[in-house]
MARDREN-287038 format. One record per residue: x, y, z of N, C-alpha, C in turn; residue in one letter. Coordinates in pm, whole numbers, plus 50000, padded with zeros to 5 digits. Atoms other than C-alpha are relative to their C-alpha. Last residue first. Layout:
// MARDREN-287038
XYZXYZXYZA/...
***
This chain:
// MARDREN-287038
500874988349987496795297450969500695011350074L/500364994950134499425272850852499175012750010V/498804994650066500965267951197499655006549866V/499594987949928497605264251373501205006649931I/500974989550027496335239851110500365013150067G/499744995050133499535219651132499045011349965V/498724992749998499155216651509500295005949863V/500204987449929495475207051480501275008549999L/500784991450089496175180551216499785013750063L/499094995550104498895165651436499295009649904Q/499084990649937496475164251728500985005749897L/500754987549983493865148051502500875010750066L/500124993750132496425122051392499215013050007S/498684995150042497365114451753499925007149865A/499634987849926493715112451864501345005849958P/500894989050039492965088451574500285012650081I/499694995050133496035066751632499125011849958L/498654994350018495785062752008500165006649864V/499514993449878492325054252146501355007049982L/500954990249950490455046451824500535007650121W/500334989950100493335029551644499125011050058S/498854991050016494695011651949499685011249903C/499904992249876491264996852025501145010149991Q/501114990650001490874986151663500035008950123T/499654989450095494334970751670498905010549993F/498994991549938493474951951988500435011249906R/500634992349892490224938451845501005009550066D/500824989250051491934928951519499375008250111M/501405003850007494704908851685499155012049960R/500854994049899498214920951601498554995449982V/501324996250050500644899151408499135004950115V/501015010650014504134898851556498675005549950P/501194996849920506734926151485498944989149979V/499634995549866510304918951370498815002450092R/499165010149937510014899351044500425003950142H/500695013049999507094919250906500774989550080R/500935000549886508764951851010499314986450009V/499265004049879511624945250766499074998450120W/499755014550011509264946750467500684994950126V/501285007049989507954980850574500184984849993L/500474999149862511474994250637498714992250020L/499175009049919512724981650301499574999950145G/500445013650029509794998550129500804989850081L/501285002249931510585031450301499524985749979V/499734999449855514255029750192498724997450079A/499355012549960513365018049840500264999750150A/501035010550004510945047149800500574986750047T/500874998049883513615071649914498914989450006K/499215003249880516095057649662499155001350126I/499865014549990513485057249383500774996050126L/501335005649971512495093549440500084984850020S/500274997649859516165103449458498644994350041W/499195009849927516695086549120499835001850151L/500665013050011513795105748966500774989350078W/501165001149911515175138449103499344986449993S/501254995150061518605134648940498804997050090P/500715009750082521555129249178498755006049937L/499195006950100523815157449302499194991049905L/498814994650068521825167849610500554990549893P/498775006049952518245158249702501185005149921G/498994990449953514615166649634501214992750056A/498685002950058512745139949436501105009450044G/499985004250139509665140749657501404996749952G/499484990050092510225159949979500074996049856G/498545000250010509905130650219500565009149891L/499294996649877506345133950352501505002349983F/500844995349891503705131950079500805005250120L/500524986450024505965130749775499165005350116P/498934991050044507995101649921499485013949967V/499414993349883505275084150123501055010349958A/500824988349967503435076749797500575007750119A/499744989550099506245053649681499235012750033A/498664994549974506075033150003500315011549904A/500104992749873502305028649964501355006350036A/500634987250031502835019649597499815008350126V/499104991550076505364992749692499385013749973A/498944995649910503234977149967500925009949928L/500614990849904500254975849734501055005650095L/500194987350071502434960349464499365010450090A/498704993150004503584933549710499895013449928Y/499634996449862499964924449782501335007350004R/500774988349958498964925649418500365004650139G/499444988450071501774901949323499285012750040A/498734996649938500664877349591500635012349936Q/500294995149865497074877849467501295004450069F/500504986350012498204875049107499705006150136L/498894991750045500294844249192499575014649988L/499184997349883497444828749392501185009049965R/500794991649909495134831849094500815003850123D/499904985950036497854819148858499195009350091P/499614996950137498044785849043500095014949973G/498895008150051496174782449369500335004549859S/499454995650128493764801849587501194991149960L/500465008850109491754783649854500555004049865E/499915014249964493534798050159499654990749884A/499355007250110494134832350001500024984950021R/500564996550131491624851050218500594991549887V/501014989750017492634833050538499535002049857G/499594990950107495854813250532498965010249963G/499475007450115494604782950723500425009049885A/501145002750088492524803750965500514994649865I/501055006249920495034802751253498734997649920D/499825014449999497774808950999498944992850081G/499485006749883496444843950950500114984949987G/499335011850057495974859050605500564991150111L/500865005950104493394884950717500604987849932P/501035009149947495534888751035499064994549893A/500265011350090498474903550839498964990250049G/501374998450046498514937751008499574988549908M/500885000049882501634929651212498535001849963P/499315000449872503364920650884499054999650117G/498615004449996501294931050581500534999750144W/500165011349907497604935050513501334992750018F/499405011350071498674959050232499884987050079A/500555000150135496294985650365500504987949921M/501365005349993497214976750723499384999049862A/499925014249967500944981150660498624993750001L/499485006550121500235014250487500154985050021A/501155002550087498045024150785500444993849867S/500815010649940501025019751016498824996649910I/499285012650014503255039950782499214988350057L/500045004350140500675067850751500704986549983Y/501345005550024500215069951129499904994949857V/500085012849930503975074251167498664993349977L/499165009650073504055101250899499944986250064F/500715003550123501105119651056500794989749920A/501115008649962502835118451394499214995549878L/499535013649971506075131751245498874990450038P/501205008349991504415161951077500384985650035M/500984993349914507075188651133498634993449999W/499354993249888510085168851014498975006550092V/499725009949897508185143850796500615006650124V/501145001649911506765173450605500274990050112F/500845011650030510155181250456498884998750104W/500045009549888511425216550513499064988549966L/499174995249889512505243150262500074989950115E/498694995650050511305227749936500935004550112Q/498955005449914508515208650111501405004349955Q/500134994249866505575228849973501114995450094A/499504986350004506745220149620499965006650138R/498555000550017506285182949691500585014150004V/499455004849872502775188149829501524999449994A/500024988549909501965209049522500554996250136D/498874991450037503095180049301500055012450089S/498745005749953500745156349486501195009349970M/499185004550113497715178749431501354995150053R/500115014550003495345181049727500774994049882L/500465005950125496395216849799499904984950016S/501034991250052497335240850078499404994949871G/499664995850136500505220650122499035010349946A/498684994049999500185218050501500425005449863G/500084987249929496455212350475501345007150000L/500714990550084496865185550210499895013750063G/499104996450110499505168150420499345010349909V/498954991649940497235168950724500995004649894T/500574986549990494365155650511501035009750058I/499984994250135496535125650422499455014250000L/498594997850035497205118150791500125006449861A/499564988149927493505122950873501465003349968F/500544988250066492605098550596500435012850070M/499324998850129494935072050740499525012649926H/498704993549977493615078251092500795001849871P/500184986649947490095071250958501345006850033L/500324990250104491035041850735499855014350054E/498864992150047492925020950991499605011749910Y/499114995049895490155006751210501065009349945A/500754990549918487355002950955500885006150108L/500204987950077489874986950722499265010650078G/498734992949999490934961850986499885013249925Q/499834994549865487334951651038501285008150010A/501004989249987486924947750661500115006650137V/499464988350069490184928150654499035011850004F/498924994049921488964904650925500555012449931R/500614992449891485724898750737501075006850086Y/500584988050061487734888550430499335008850105A/498914990750030489824864650640499495012949939G/499584994549871486654848550779501135010249980V/501024990349962485404844650421500325006450135L/499844987650078488674828450316498985010750038P/498824992749958488374804150611500265012649916Y/500124993049872484774793550547501215008850029V/499285007549898484784784950178500085008450127S/500985008349930482604795749886500664990650102N/499535013850005485484808049668499084990550076V/500295007150124483624840349590500404985350001S/501395004550013483414854949940499834989949886W/500395008549887487104857550024498614994249986G/499165012050001488104870349681499614990550111T/500455008550110485164894449663500804987049995L/501325005549966485974908150009499504990649890W/499865010849903489654911249929498654993950037L/499225011050058489084930849610500094988350097S/500855008050088486294951949758500734988149943G/501035005949915488494963950044499124990749917W/499455012649950491354969049798498994993150092V/500425010850092489214995249624500494986450046C/501265005549948489805016749935499474988949910V/499695008949889493405021549822498734993150052E/499535012450061492175035449490500414989850108M/501145007250058490135061249680500434986849939A/500745006449892493125071449893498834991849946N/499165010449943495275078249587499254992450110F/499995011250095492455097349420500814988350055W/501295006849984492025119249730499924987949908V/499955006649869495745127649727498704992450027I/499175012050004495595134449351500064992550132G/500425007349879492685158749375500804987050011V/500204989949896494115184149130499574993850132A/501384995949975495365154648926499935010550111L/499824990749889498965152248807498645006250034D/501154990849994498295121548594500165008850124A/500875003550113501225099848478498815009449994V/501035009549959503505118448716499144996949879A/500995004750096506795135248630499044990350065I/500894988950035509075156948843498844995849911D/499264987750024510965129349024499035011449978G/498645005749999508675099748984500945011249963L/498934995450089505435116949076501284992150018P/498754998949924502615096649233501135004249907I/499874986449949499255103949067501315002250076V/499964990450112499265073148841500175014450048I/498684994850033500305050849133500035010649891G/499574991049893496835045749278501315006949963A/500824987950010495705031648943500375010150109L/499584993150122498605007148947499235013049983V/498754992549976497914998549312500525007249876P/500164989049904494244990549229501315007450028A/500314987550071494934969648915499985011950095V/498814995750073496694941349099499775013749934V/498984998149898493964936449361501335004349937L/500124986349950491444941949081501025002950110S/499434990750098492704910148915499955014350051V/498555002150007492104888749225500655010149905V/499354996449875488634902449299501514999149992G/500064985449985487464901748938500725004450127F/499064993950095488674866148889500025015150017R/498645003549959486924854649207501025006649908L/499654991149890483734873549119501434997450049L/499934986550052483584855648783500415009950109L/498734997950071484444821748933500155014349950T/500434990050097481644821649190501265004649925D/499454986449986482664789449360499365009449898P/500874988850040480294759449371500625013850024L/501335003450048482464734049560499205012849974L/500895004549894486074745149587498644996749938T/501274993349977488384746849291499274994050119R/500885008749923492064739249239498735007650034Q/500944993749908493944756848961499154989550070R/501405000650042496764736248812499095006550104Q/500865007449909500264747848897498565000349951Q/500285013350056502364758348598499074991850089V/500454998850139502354795548672499624986549941L/501424996550003502464789349047499475001149857L/500815010849945505764770649030498505002949988R/500005011050096507434795748797499104988650049A/500764995750117506424824749023499894988749899V/501415000649962507634806149332499115004349884E/500395014049999511004800049168498534998250035G/500105004250139511264836949087499614985249989L/501174994150067510434846149447499844995549855P/499684986650049512934821049593498785005749928S/499215000450122511464791949784500305014349957S/500815007150098509874784150120500814998249871A/500605011949939512124792350413499154992149901R/500445008750110514254815450200499374987150052F/499085011250013515844829150520499624990349890G/500625012249951512844850850598500874987749987G/500194998349856514894882450566499364987750063L/498684999849937516054870450223499875001050152V/499465013750001512544860750113501354999350069A/500825007849907511124894450218500524985750010D/499564996349865513994912050043499234992150105L/498645005549980513244892649724500495003150140V/500125014649986509504899649746501364993750027A/500605002649869510094936749810499904985050025A/498964997249901512464938349511499494997350141A/499065011350003509814921149298501125002050101L/500685011449939507214946949407500914987850004A/500024997749855509654975149332499334988350072L/498625001549951510354961248984500055001850151A/499675014350001506614956448917501404997550054A/500765006149891505904992349025500304985150008L/499354996249874508705005148801499284993550119V/498685006449997507354985748502500715003050131A/500125014249961503724994848575501344993050008P/500685002149873504655032048583499854985350037L/499065001849889507245032248304499314996750131A/499395013350009504775026248024500884997250121I/501105009649994502575055748115500544985749997V/500395001349860505695076248192498864989950018S/499165009849931507095069447844499584997850144W/500475013550030504165086947680500794989750078V/499185007050100505055119347853499504985749980P/499475012949953502105135048038500854993549892T/500225010750094501615171447955500674987150050Q/501435002250007501285196248241499664988649905E/500574998650133504945193548331498534996749999S/500265013150059505835197848695499315001749866M/
***
C-alpha cells in the first residue's frame, strides 16, 4: 500500500461514504415499500422544514451532537482502504476505527440530553446501555483480527488474508462484528434507542436540517461499518479480473445490503435481553474465537 496519501482519496472518502449511505437509504425504502417517502423526497422535505424547539434546549450541545454523528463515520473511514489506498494507513488503524465508533456514544447522548425532553433522554440512556453490551464483544472481534494479522494496521490485515480470508477461519468474530455493527448504528434489531414506544427516542424532537443530519449520520455509520468488514474479514480488494477498488465496493455493498435487509426481517430486541445475550453468548463466543486464533498463530 502506498505510503503517500493521494489527494483524490481525501476527496473521494466523503463522496463514496455519502453514495453508500444514499444507497442504504434507497434500499431501506424499497424493502419498506416506500411507506413514508423516497429518500430524495425526504431530504427535500427536511431541508425546507422549519426547526421546532422544545422549552429551554441547549442548542450548542444539540448542534454538536448532531454534527458529530456525521463526522464520526467519516473519521472512522480514513483508515479503511479502498482497494490499495487509504486516506491514512495508520499503524493503529483498527484501534482508530473503534475509537471513532465510540464517539457515537457522545453524539447520541448529547442529542438526547440537549433537547430537554423526556423521550430523547430515555433513548440516549438506551443507547448507552446498548453500548455497554456490544462494545466488549466488538473489541474482542477486532482484537482477533489484529492477532491473526500480527498488526493493528488495516493494510496488514488485508495482506494477511492473501491465502485465506479471515471470515473463513474467524467466523464467530465475523458474526459478532456484524451484530455489533447493527448496535453501533442503532439499526434494525438494535434500534431500541429510536423505539416507537418512546415516540422515536433520541430523534423524537428533531426536525428540519437537524433531523436530516441525524438520519444521514445513521446511514453513514451503517455504511462505514460495512466498509470496514471488507479489509477486516473479506480480504480487502482481493478478487479476480476486476480492479481492487471495485472489489472493495462490491463486497461493501453486499455487507451493507445484508445489514439493511436484517432491519426488515428481525424485530427490535429489548436492551435487557440483548445485554444478557451479550454477556452469556457473544462475549464467550468472541473469547473462544480469540483463543483459537491465538493457538493457531502461536
